[in-house]
mmCIF file of the N, C-alpha and C atoms, coordinates in Angstrom:
data_MODEL
# 
_entry.id   MODEL 
# 
loop_
_atom_site.group_PDB 
_atom_site.id 
_atom_site.type_symbol 
_atom_site.label_atom_id 
_atom_site.label_alt_id 
_atom_site.label_comp_id 
_atom_site.label_asym_id 
_atom_site.label_entity_id 
_atom_site.label_seq_id 
_atom_site.pdbx_PDB_ins_code 
_atom_site.Cartn_x 
_atom_site.Cartn_y 
_atom_site.Cartn_z 
_atom_site.occupancy 
_atom_site.B_iso_or_equiv 
_atom_site.pdbx_formal_charge 
_atom_site.auth_seq_id 
_atom_site.auth_comp_id 
_atom_site.auth_asym_id 
_atom_site.auth_atom_id 
_atom_site.pdbx_PDB_model_num 
ATOM 1   N N  . UNK A 1 1  ? 156.248 151.541 48.762 1.00 0.00 ? 1  UNK A N  1 
ATOM 2   C CA . UNK A 1 1  ? 154.923 150.847 48.983 1.00 0.00 ? 1  UNK A CA 1 
ATOM 3   C C  . UNK A 1 1  ? 155.083 149.655 49.457 1.00 0.00 ? 1  UNK A C  1 
ATOM 4   N N  . UNK A 1 2  ? 154.332 149.196 50.489 1.00 0.00 ? 2  UNK A N  1 
ATOM 5   C CA . UNK A 1 2  ? 154.689 147.655 51.010 1.00 0.00 ? 2  UNK A CA 1 
ATOM 6   C C  . UNK A 1 2  ? 154.261 146.750 50.209 1.00 0.00 ? 2  UNK A C  1 
ATOM 7   N N  . UNK A 1 3  ? 154.497 145.482 50.689 1.00 0.00 ? 3  UNK A N  1 
ATOM 8   C CA . UNK A 1 3  ? 154.025 144.237 49.698 1.00 0.00 ? 3  UNK A CA 1 
ATOM 9   C C  . UNK A 1 3  ? 152.467 144.179 49.555 1.00 0.00 ? 3  UNK A C  1 
ATOM 10  N N  . UNK A 1 4  ? 151.889 144.483 50.917 1.00 0.00 ? 4  UNK A N  1 
ATOM 11  C CA . UNK A 1 4  ? 150.315 144.134 50.806 1.00 0.00 ? 4  UNK A CA 1 
ATOM 12  C C  . UNK A 1 4  ? 149.789 145.305 49.884 1.00 0.00 ? 4  UNK A C  1 
ATOM 13  N N  . UNK A 1 5  ? 150.300 146.420 49.907 1.00 0.00 ? 5  UNK A N  1 
ATOM 14  C CA . UNK A 1 5  ? 149.745 147.426 48.848 1.00 0.00 ? 5  UNK A CA 1 
ATOM 15  C C  . UNK A 1 5  ? 149.909 147.033 47.516 1.00 0.00 ? 5  UNK A C  1 
ATOM 16  N N  . UNK A 1 6  ? 151.128 146.360 47.116 1.00 0.00 ? 6  UNK A N  1 
ATOM 17  C CA . UNK A 1 6  ? 151.326 146.000 45.910 1.00 0.00 ? 6  UNK A CA 1 
ATOM 18  C C  . UNK A 1 6  ? 150.498 144.910 45.480 1.00 0.00 ? 6  UNK A C  1 
ATOM 19  N N  . UNK A 1 7  ? 150.263 143.840 46.446 1.00 0.00 ? 7  UNK A N  1 
ATOM 20  C CA . UNK A 1 7  ? 149.214 142.651 46.140 1.00 0.00 ? 7  UNK A CA 1 
ATOM 21  C C  . UNK A 1 7  ? 147.845 143.228 45.987 1.00 0.00 ? 7  UNK A C  1 
ATOM 22  N N  . UNK A 1 8  ? 147.378 144.220 46.645 1.00 0.00 ? 8  UNK A N  1 
ATOM 23  C CA . UNK A 1 8  ? 146.242 144.942 46.485 1.00 0.00 ? 8  UNK A CA 1 
ATOM 24  C C  . UNK A 1 8  ? 145.944 145.447 45.047 1.00 0.00 ? 8  UNK A C  1 
ATOM 25  N N  . UNK A 1 9  ? 147.079 146.216 44.572 1.00 0.00 ? 9  UNK A N  1 
ATOM 26  C CA . UNK A 1 9  ? 147.052 146.902 43.348 1.00 0.00 ? 9  UNK A CA 1 
ATOM 27  C C  . UNK A 1 9  ? 146.981 145.726 42.420 1.00 0.00 ? 9  UNK A C  1 
ATOM 28  N N  . UNK A 1 10 ? 147.618 144.877 42.432 1.00 0.00 ? 10 UNK A N  1 
ATOM 29  C CA . UNK A 1 10 ? 147.828 143.773 41.347 1.00 0.00 ? 10 UNK A CA 1 
ATOM 30  C C  . UNK A 1 10 ? 146.398 143.034 41.302 1.00 0.00 ? 10 UNK A C  1 
ATOM 31  N N  . UNK A 1 11 ? 145.648 142.800 42.584 1.00 0.00 ? 11 UNK A N  1 
ATOM 32  C CA . UNK A 1 11 ? 144.494 142.188 42.661 1.00 0.00 ? 11 UNK A CA 1 
ATOM 33  C C  . UNK A 1 11 ? 143.553 143.039 41.957 1.00 0.00 ? 11 UNK A C  1 
ATOM 34  N N  . UNK A 1 12 ? 143.527 144.400 42.076 1.00 0.00 ? 12 UNK A N  1 
ATOM 35  C CA . UNK A 1 12 ? 142.626 145.259 41.396 1.00 0.00 ? 12 UNK A CA 1 
ATOM 36  C C  . UNK A 1 12 ? 142.618 145.268 39.824 1.00 0.00 ? 12 UNK A C  1 
ATOM 37  N N  . UNK A 1 13 ? 143.720 145.052 39.352 1.00 0.00 ? 13 UNK A N  1 
ATOM 38  C CA . UNK A 1 13 ? 144.418 144.842 38.025 1.00 0.00 ? 13 UNK A CA 1 
ATOM 39  C C  . UNK A 1 13 ? 143.748 143.661 37.488 1.00 0.00 ? 13 UNK A C  1 
ATOM 40  N N  . UNK A 1 14 ? 143.842 142.676 38.238 1.00 0.00 ? 14 UNK A N  1 
ATOM 41  C CA . UNK A 1 14 ? 143.277 141.311 37.879 1.00 0.00 ? 14 UNK A CA 1 
ATOM 42  C C  . UNK A 1 14 ? 141.788 141.311 37.562 1.00 0.00 ? 14 UNK A C  1 
ATOM 43  N N  . UNK A 1 15 ? 141.052 141.965 38.726 1.00 0.00 ? 15 UNK A N  1 
ATOM 44  C CA . UNK A 1 15 ? 139.636 142.050 38.600 1.00 0.00 ? 15 UNK A CA 1 
ATOM 45  C C  . UNK A 1 15 ? 139.208 143.099 37.377 1.00 0.00 ? 15 UNK A C  1 
ATOM 46  N N  . UNK A 1 16 ? 140.103 144.067 37.201 1.00 0.00 ? 16 UNK A N  1 
ATOM 47  C CA . UNK A 1 16 ? 139.732 144.811 35.986 1.00 0.00 ? 16 UNK A CA 1 
ATOM 48  C C  . UNK A 1 16 ? 139.813 143.966 34.760 1.00 0.00 ? 16 UNK A C  1 
ATOM 49  N N  . UNK A 1 17 ? 140.777 143.210 34.702 1.00 0.00 ? 17 UNK A N  1 
ATOM 50  C CA . UNK A 1 17 ? 141.119 142.365 33.522 1.00 0.00 ? 17 UNK A CA 1 
ATOM 51  C C  . UNK A 1 17 ? 139.808 141.248 33.345 1.00 0.00 ? 17 UNK A C  1 
ATOM 52  N N  . UNK A 1 18 ? 139.133 140.940 34.409 1.00 0.00 ? 18 UNK A N  1 
ATOM 53  C CA . UNK A 1 18 ? 137.860 139.966 34.094 1.00 0.00 ? 18 UNK A CA 1 
ATOM 54  C C  . UNK A 1 18 ? 136.690 141.075 33.974 1.00 0.00 ? 18 UNK A C  1 
ATOM 55  N N  . UNK A 1 19 ? 136.693 142.135 34.513 1.00 0.00 ? 19 UNK A N  1 
ATOM 56  C CA . UNK A 1 19 ? 135.360 143.021 34.320 1.00 0.00 ? 19 UNK A CA 1 
ATOM 57  C C  . UNK A 1 19 ? 135.251 143.787 33.258 1.00 0.00 ? 19 UNK A C  1 
ATOM 58  N N  . UNK A 1 20 ? 136.270 144.496 32.823 1.00 0.00 ? 20 UNK A N  1 
ATOM 59  C CA . UNK A 1 20 ? 136.150 145.372 31.679 1.00 0.00 ? 20 UNK A CA 1 
ATOM 60  C C  . UNK A 1 20 ? 135.733 144.813 30.473 1.00 0.00 ? 20 UNK A C  1 
ATOM 61  N N  . UNK A 1 21 ? 136.008 143.749 29.956 1.00 0.00 ? 21 UNK A N  1 
ATOM 62  C CA . UNK A 1 21 ? 135.452 143.197 28.759 1.00 0.00 ? 21 UNK A CA 1 
ATOM 63  C C  . UNK A 1 21 ? 134.100 142.727 28.730 1.00 0.00 ? 21 UNK A C  1 
ATOM 64  N N  . UNK A 1 22 ? 133.513 142.697 30.006 1.00 0.00 ? 22 UNK A N  1 
ATOM 65  C CA . UNK A 1 22 ? 132.224 142.181 30.162 1.00 0.00 ? 22 UNK A CA 1 
ATOM 66  C C  . UNK A 1 22 ? 131.279 143.489 30.606 1.00 0.00 ? 22 UNK A C  1 
ATOM 67  N N  . UNK A 1 23 ? 131.998 144.611 30.645 1.00 0.00 ? 23 UNK A N  1 
ATOM 68  C CA . UNK A 1 23 ? 131.007 145.989 31.163 1.00 0.00 ? 23 UNK A CA 1 
ATOM 69  C C  . UNK A 1 23 ? 131.311 147.104 30.132 1.00 0.00 ? 23 UNK A C  1 
ATOM 70  N N  . UNK A 1 24 ? 132.491 147.681 30.017 1.00 0.00 ? 24 UNK A N  1 
ATOM 71  C CA . UNK A 1 24 ? 132.774 148.770 29.254 1.00 0.00 ? 24 UNK A CA 1 
ATOM 72  C C  . UNK A 1 24 ? 133.061 148.324 27.786 1.00 0.00 ? 24 UNK A C  1 
ATOM 73  N N  . UNK A 1 25 ? 133.473 147.220 27.544 1.00 0.00 ? 25 UNK A N  1 
ATOM 74  C CA . UNK A 1 25 ? 133.855 146.651 26.039 1.00 0.00 ? 25 UNK A CA 1 
ATOM 75  C C  . UNK A 1 25 ? 132.685 145.746 25.596 1.00 0.00 ? 25 UNK A C  1 
ATOM 76  N N  . UNK A 1 26 ? 131.540 145.702 26.194 1.00 0.00 ? 26 UNK A N  1 
ATOM 77  C CA . UNK A 1 26 ? 130.547 144.845 25.435 1.00 0.00 ? 26 UNK A CA 1 
ATOM 78  C C  . UNK A 1 26 ? 130.009 145.224 24.317 1.00 0.00 ? 26 UNK A C  1 
ATOM 79  N N  . UNK A 1 27 ? 130.213 146.532 23.945 1.00 0.00 ? 27 UNK A N  1 
ATOM 80  C CA . UNK A 1 27 ? 129.704 147.051 22.344 1.00 0.00 ? 27 UNK A CA 1 
ATOM 81  C C  . UNK A 1 27 ? 130.895 146.850 21.424 1.00 0.00 ? 27 UNK A C  1 
ATOM 82  N N  . UNK A 1 28 ? 131.776 146.288 21.643 1.00 0.00 ? 28 UNK A N  1 
ATOM 83  C CA . UNK A 1 28 ? 133.177 146.167 20.838 1.00 0.00 ? 28 UNK A CA 1 
ATOM 84  C C  . UNK A 1 28 ? 132.916 144.734 20.136 1.00 0.00 ? 28 UNK A C  1 
ATOM 85  N N  . UNK A 1 29 ? 132.604 144.352 18.908 1.00 0.00 ? 29 UNK A N  1 
ATOM 86  C CA . UNK A 1 29 ? 132.358 143.257 18.444 1.00 0.00 ? 29 UNK A CA 1 
ATOM 87  C C  . UNK A 1 29 ? 133.748 142.366 18.104 1.00 0.00 ? 29 UNK A C  1 
ATOM 88  N N  . UNK A 1 30 ? 134.850 143.115 18.115 1.00 0.00 ? 30 UNK A N  1 
ATOM 89  C CA . UNK A 1 30 ? 135.980 142.616 17.567 1.00 0.00 ? 30 UNK A CA 1 
ATOM 90  C C  . UNK A 1 30 ? 136.709 142.083 18.904 1.00 0.00 ? 30 UNK A C  1 
ATOM 91  N N  . UNK A 1 31 ? 137.393 140.762 18.607 1.00 0.00 ? 31 UNK A N  1 
ATOM 92  C CA . UNK A 1 31 ? 138.107 140.118 19.699 1.00 0.00 ? 31 UNK A CA 1 
ATOM 93  C C  . UNK A 1 31 ? 139.264 140.948 20.258 1.00 0.00 ? 31 UNK A C  1 
ATOM 94  N N  . UNK A 1 32 ? 139.770 141.730 19.391 1.00 0.00 ? 32 UNK A N  1 
ATOM 95  C CA . UNK A 1 32 ? 141.172 142.512 19.713 1.00 0.00 ? 32 UNK A CA 1 
ATOM 96  C C  . UNK A 1 32 ? 140.885 143.789 20.744 1.00 0.00 ? 32 UNK A C  1 
ATOM 97  N N  . UNK A 1 33 ? 139.625 144.078 21.027 1.00 0.00 ? 33 UNK A N  1 
ATOM 98  C CA . UNK A 1 33 ? 139.377 144.941 21.909 1.00 0.00 ? 33 UNK A CA 1 
ATOM 99  C C  . UNK A 1 33 ? 139.706 144.434 23.319 1.00 0.00 ? 33 UNK A C  1 
ATOM 100 N N  . UNK A 1 34 ? 139.395 143.316 23.653 1.00 0.00 ? 34 UNK A N  1 
ATOM 101 C CA . UNK A 1 34 ? 139.539 142.709 24.975 1.00 0.00 ? 34 UNK A CA 1 
ATOM 102 C C  . UNK A 1 34 ? 141.114 142.379 24.958 1.00 0.00 ? 34 UNK A C  1 
ATOM 103 N N  . UNK A 1 35 ? 141.582 141.939 24.150 1.00 0.00 ? 35 UNK A N  1 
ATOM 104 C CA . UNK A 1 35 ? 142.820 141.479 23.936 1.00 0.00 ? 35 UNK A CA 1 
ATOM 105 C C  . UNK A 1 35 ? 143.921 142.496 24.106 1.00 0.00 ? 35 UNK A C  1 
ATOM 106 N N  . UNK A 1 36 ? 143.463 143.786 23.661 1.00 0.00 ? 36 UNK A N  1 
ATOM 107 C CA . UNK A 1 36 ? 144.369 144.994 23.767 1.00 0.00 ? 36 UNK A CA 1 
ATOM 108 C C  . UNK A 1 36 ? 144.444 145.372 25.407 1.00 0.00 ? 36 UNK A C  1 
ATOM 109 N N  . UNK A 1 37 ? 143.313 145.412 25.946 1.00 0.00 ? 37 UNK A N  1 
ATOM 110 C CA . UNK A 1 37 ? 143.264 145.705 27.282 1.00 0.00 ? 37 UNK A CA 1 
ATOM 111 C C  . UNK A 1 37 ? 143.897 144.663 28.078 1.00 0.00 ? 37 UNK A C  1 
ATOM 112 N N  . UNK A 1 38 ? 143.948 143.331 27.816 1.00 0.00 ? 38 UNK A N  1 
ATOM 113 C CA . UNK A 1 38 ? 144.879 142.414 28.559 1.00 0.00 ? 38 UNK A CA 1 
ATOM 114 C C  . UNK A 1 38 ? 146.226 142.457 28.487 1.00 0.00 ? 38 UNK A C  1 
ATOM 115 N N  . UNK A 1 39 ? 146.632 142.699 27.325 1.00 0.00 ? 39 UNK A N  1 
ATOM 116 C CA . UNK A 1 39 ? 147.888 143.162 27.167 1.00 0.00 ? 39 UNK A CA 1 
ATOM 117 C C  . UNK A 1 39 ? 148.421 144.308 27.927 1.00 0.00 ? 39 UNK A C  1 
ATOM 118 N N  . UNK A 1 40 ? 147.628 145.439 27.796 1.00 0.00 ? 40 UNK A N  1 
ATOM 119 C CA . UNK A 1 40 ? 148.050 146.625 28.700 1.00 0.00 ? 40 UNK A CA 1 
ATOM 120 C C  . UNK A 1 40 ? 148.130 146.126 29.913 1.00 0.00 ? 40 UNK A C  1 
ATOM 121 N N  . UNK A 1 41 ? 147.152 145.529 30.517 1.00 0.00 ? 41 UNK A N  1 
ATOM 122 C CA . UNK A 1 41 ? 147.059 145.398 32.101 1.00 0.00 ? 41 UNK A CA 1 
ATOM 123 C C  . UNK A 1 41 ? 147.963 144.125 32.486 1.00 0.00 ? 41 UNK A C  1 
ATOM 124 N N  . UNK A 1 42 ? 148.565 143.313 31.529 1.00 0.00 ? 42 UNK A N  1 
ATOM 125 C CA . UNK A 1 42 ? 149.413 142.264 31.910 1.00 0.00 ? 42 UNK A CA 1 
ATOM 126 C C  . UNK A 1 42 ? 150.917 143.174 31.884 1.00 0.00 ? 42 UNK A C  1 
ATOM 127 N N  . UNK A 1 43 ? 151.159 144.165 31.197 1.00 0.00 ? 43 UNK A N  1 
ATOM 128 C CA . UNK A 1 43 ? 152.355 144.920 31.290 1.00 0.00 ? 43 UNK A CA 1 
ATOM 129 C C  . UNK A 1 43 ? 152.613 145.627 32.417 1.00 0.00 ? 43 UNK A C  1 
ATOM 130 N N  . UNK A 1 44 ? 151.292 146.300 32.799 1.00 0.00 ? 44 UNK A N  1 
ATOM 131 C CA . UNK A 1 44 ? 151.192 146.931 34.048 1.00 0.00 ? 44 UNK A CA 1 
ATOM 132 C C  . UNK A 1 44 ? 151.701 146.094 35.311 1.00 0.00 ? 44 UNK A C  1 
ATOM 133 N N  . UNK A 1 45 ? 151.100 144.959 35.207 1.00 0.00 ? 45 UNK A N  1 
ATOM 134 C CA . UNK A 1 45 ? 151.418 143.894 36.304 1.00 0.00 ? 45 UNK A CA 1 
ATOM 135 C C  . UNK A 1 45 ? 152.701 143.382 36.154 1.00 0.00 ? 45 UNK A C  1 
ATOM 136 N N  . UNK A 1 46 ? 153.390 143.391 35.273 1.00 0.00 ? 46 UNK A N  1 
ATOM 137 C CA . UNK A 1 46 ? 154.946 143.077 34.932 1.00 0.00 ? 46 UNK A CA 1 
ATOM 138 C C  . UNK A 1 46 ? 155.669 144.050 35.573 1.00 0.00 ? 46 UNK A C  1 
ATOM 139 N N  . UNK A 1 47 ? 155.386 145.289 35.282 1.00 0.00 ? 47 UNK A N  1 
ATOM 140 C CA . UNK A 1 47 ? 156.096 146.681 35.585 1.00 0.00 ? 47 UNK A CA 1 
ATOM 141 C C  . UNK A 1 47 ? 155.938 146.581 37.360 1.00 0.00 ? 47 UNK A C  1 
ATOM 142 N N  . UNK A 1 48 ? 154.878 146.215 37.709 1.00 0.00 ? 48 UNK A N  1 
ATOM 143 C CA . UNK A 1 48 ? 154.499 146.299 39.262 1.00 0.00 ? 48 UNK A CA 1 
ATOM 144 C C  . UNK A 1 48 ? 155.382 145.332 39.897 1.00 0.00 ? 48 UNK A C  1 
ATOM 145 N N  . UNK A 1 49 ? 155.601 144.050 39.220 1.00 0.00 ? 49 UNK A N  1 
ATOM 146 C CA . UNK A 1 49 ? 156.287 142.868 39.837 1.00 0.00 ? 49 UNK A CA 1 
ATOM 147 C C  . UNK A 1 49 ? 157.790 143.250 39.719 1.00 0.00 ? 49 UNK A C  1 
ATOM 148 N N  . UNK A 1 50 ? 158.200 143.882 38.780 1.00 0.00 ? 50 UNK A N  1 
ATOM 149 C CA . UNK A 1 50 ? 159.577 144.213 38.689 1.00 0.00 ? 50 UNK A CA 1 
ATOM 150 C C  . UNK A 1 50 ? 160.013 145.164 39.618 1.00 0.00 ? 50 UNK A C  1 
ATOM 151 N N  . UNK A 1 51 ? 159.303 146.206 39.873 1.00 0.00 ? 51 UNK A N  1 
ATOM 152 C CA . UNK A 1 51 ? 159.194 147.215 40.897 1.00 0.00 ? 51 UNK A CA 1 
ATOM 153 C C  . UNK A 1 51 ? 159.328 146.677 42.117 1.00 0.00 ? 51 UNK A C  1 
ATOM 154 N N  . UNK A 1 52 ? 158.388 145.760 42.358 1.00 0.00 ? 52 UNK A N  1 
ATOM 155 C CA . UNK A 1 52 ? 158.415 145.084 43.688 1.00 0.00 ? 52 UNK A CA 1 
ATOM 156 C C  . UNK A 1 52 ? 159.502 144.354 44.037 1.00 0.00 ? 52 UNK A C  1 
ATOM 157 N N  . UNK A 1 53 ? 160.000 143.490 43.210 1.00 0.00 ? 53 UNK A N  1 
ATOM 158 C CA . UNK A 1 53 ? 161.196 142.623 43.596 1.00 0.00 ? 53 UNK A CA 1 
ATOM 159 C C  . UNK A 1 53 ? 162.568 142.988 43.203 1.00 0.00 ? 53 UNK A C  1 
ATOM 160 N N  . UNK A 1 54 ? 162.640 144.343 42.815 1.00 0.00 ? 54 UNK A N  1 
ATOM 161 C CA . UNK A 1 54 ? 164.008 144.860 42.272 1.00 0.00 ? 54 UNK A CA 1 
ATOM 162 C C  . UNK A 1 54 ? 165.120 145.038 43.598 1.00 0.00 ? 54 UNK A C  1 
ATOM 163 N N  . UNK A 1 55 ? 164.495 145.209 44.675 1.00 0.00 ? 55 UNK A N  1 
ATOM 164 C CA . UNK A 1 55 ? 165.523 145.115 45.879 1.00 0.00 ? 55 UNK A CA 1 
ATOM 165 C C  . UNK A 1 55 ? 165.369 144.133 46.890 1.00 0.00 ? 55 UNK A C  1 
ATOM 166 N N  . UNK A 1 56 ? 164.690 142.899 46.250 1.00 0.00 ? 56 UNK A N  1 
ATOM 167 C CA . UNK A 1 56 ? 164.595 141.844 47.261 1.00 0.00 ? 56 UNK A CA 1 
ATOM 168 C C  . UNK A 1 56 ? 166.062 141.434 47.299 1.00 0.00 ? 56 UNK A C  1 
ATOM 169 N N  . UNK A 1 57 ? 166.393 140.843 48.474 1.00 0.00 ? 57 UNK A N  1 
ATOM 170 C CA . UNK A 1 57 ? 167.905 140.203 48.946 1.00 0.00 ? 57 UNK A CA 1 
ATOM 171 C C  . UNK A 1 57 ? 169.014 141.247 49.165 1.00 0.00 ? 57 UNK A C  1 
ATOM 172 N N  . UNK A 1 58 ? 168.574 142.442 49.086 1.00 0.00 ? 58 UNK A N  1 
ATOM 173 C CA . UNK A 1 58 ? 169.556 143.702 49.526 1.00 0.00 ? 58 UNK A CA 1 
ATOM 174 C C  . UNK A 1 58 ? 169.636 143.931 50.857 1.00 0.00 ? 58 UNK A C  1 
ATOM 175 N N  . UNK A 1 59 ? 168.238 143.725 51.600 1.00 0.00 ? 59 UNK A N  1 
ATOM 176 C CA . UNK A 1 59 ? 168.078 144.110 52.877 1.00 0.00 ? 59 UNK A CA 1 
ATOM 177 C C  . UNK A 1 59 ? 168.052 142.695 53.631 1.00 0.00 ? 59 UNK A C  1 
ATOM 178 N N  . UNK A 1 60 ? 168.607 142.640 54.945 1.00 0.00 ? 60 UNK A N  1 
ATOM 179 C CA . UNK A 1 60 ? 168.610 141.594 55.762 1.00 0.00 ? 60 UNK A CA 1 
ATOM 180 C C  . UNK A 1 60 ? 168.261 142.017 57.191 1.00 0.00 ? 60 UNK A C  1 
# 
């Protein structure tokens, strides 16, 4: 994937991190409902960043 597509994917994940707690998780009264989603989404972003940057510097 190109860098632009990775950036769009990460942007969508960030938007999900803001929107999910206020839409799908509104009926969950415990704080750990949103916290769990944020941890999962953060791990996905970290994996995306590792995948995106693993070959940087190899090609000139």
